[in-house]
N, C-alpha and C positions, 0 to 999 in steps of 0.2 A: 490698394489704390495705386501703388507704385507700378504694378503690372499694367493697369489700365492706362496710366499716363505714358508708359513706355510704348504700349501698343498704339495709342493715339498719335504719339510722336512719329512712329514708323509709318503709320498710314498717312499722316499729313505730309511728311517729307517725301514719301513715295508718290503721292498725288502731285506735289509740286514738281518733282522730277519728271513725271510724265508730261505735265503741262509745259515745262521748260524744254523738254526734248521736242515736243511738237512745235514750239516757238522757234527753236534753233533750226529745225528742218524747214519750216516755212521761211525763216530769214535767209537760209542758205539758197533756197529756190529763188527768192527775191533778188539776192545778190547776183546769182548766175543769170537770171533773166535780165536784170539791168545791164550787166556786162555784155551779154549777147546783143541786146537791143542797141546799146551804144556802139558796138563794133559794126553792126549792120548799117546804122545811120551814118557812121564816119566813112567817108569815101577816100580821103587822103591819108588814112591811118594817123591823123593828128587829132588827138583828143583835147577838148577844152579843159582847162584846169578845174573849173567848177564841176564838170562831170566826173573827173577823177576824184575830187574831194568828196563828192556825194557817194561814189562807190566805196571809197576808203572808209567813210563814215558808216555805211551799211556793214562793211566787212568787220570793222572793229566792234560794232554793236553785236554781231553774231558771236564774235570772239568773247565778249563779255558774258554772253549767255553760256558759252562752253565753260568758262571759268566758274560761273555760278553753279553749273552742274557738278563741277569738281568739288565745290564746297559742300553741296547737298549730299553728294555721294560719300564724302569723307564723314559728314555728320551721321549718315545712316550706318556706316560701317564701324566707325570708332566711337560714336556717341559723344563727340566733342567737336567744337569748332576750331579749326586750324587757323590761328591768327595770321600766319604768314600768307595763307591762301586768300584770306579776306583783304589784307593790305595790298597784295598783288592785283587782285581783281579791281579794287578801288583805283589803283594806279592806271590800269588799263581803261577803266571807264573814264577817268580824267583825261587820258590821252584821246579818247573818242571826242570829248568836249573840245579839246585843243584842235583836233583835226577839223571839226565841223564849225568852229566859231568863225564868224565874219568879223575880221579885224577892223574893218572900217566902221562897224556899228558897236564894237565892244568898248566898254568904258575902261578907263585906266585902273579903276578900283577892282573890276572883275579880273583883269589881267594880273594885277598884283596878288589877288586872292588865289588865283590858279597857280601862280608861281610859288606862293607860300605853301599851298597844298602839296605841290610836287616835292618841294624841299622836305616837308614834314613826313610825307610818305616814304621818300627815299631814306630819310634818317630812321624811320621805323623799320624798314626792310633791313637796313644795315644792323640795327640793334638786335632784331630778331635772329639774324644769321649768326651774329657773334655771341648771342646768349646761349646758343646750342652747343658751342665749343667747349 
């Protein structure tokens, strides 16, 4: 039964990796297309801040996908979840939220919650790095 579970785990993780790679590829094409489209539309080489933030949001979303791929690859090779990779990926995803949030519409409780998450994730990364020494 353990062999069947191991085989199923490898198949499921491999399928997720294939889907994630396709998503990353598609996301990269979307980021490139958006950037080229915005460069063609901009005549004075002055980009609007909203356009830049949209592109940064797309870029960081693709970066989160790359980090998730690292987690799945590590899981497939080492048969364990690397906690440091998960925390770092979570921090990158949270940064994506920060980049894309509209501050004029954000509530103060959401901003405090995001700040608390950043502090706790930073503390977790610090603890994980010092635990290995």
